[in-house]
C-alpha positions, 0 to 999 in steps of 0.5 A: 499499499502506498500512502501519499505523504500529503494524505490526511491519514498522516498529521500535516502540521500547518502552523498556528494563529492567535487572534485577540478577541477583546482586552483580556480574551484571545483565541489560540488555533492549531492549523493542521489536517488529520483524519483521525482522533487527536488530543491537544493539551494546552499549558498556560504559564504566567510569569514563567511558572505553571498556571493551568492546563486544559485538555481538548479535542478541538483545534481552538482554545478561547481563553480569558486572562484574569490576573495581570502578568506575562503568559505563555501558551504552549500546546502539545498535539498528539494522535493515536498514530504517534504524531506529536507537535509541541509549540508555543505562541508568543508571550502575552503581557496582560495587565488590568486597566 
């Protein structure tokens, strides 16, 4: 059996997008093609230390920052086939006005 490298049976990672919805809320999106189940574990760090994590089977995370700080949002994308991607978004500096 020959499978095309661009097949949706293999994870085809395309990148990420960040969108600011309002002053404290952002939408983080992971762009990829894949035809099977996947999981994304989102990690949120505040001021360099672990803050919280969220498990998801969606490509997007909408998150509101409540406390002032410097935030890093990282994600670990996994598939049952063993395809893994670990990336982070640019740092977000949030301060309440």
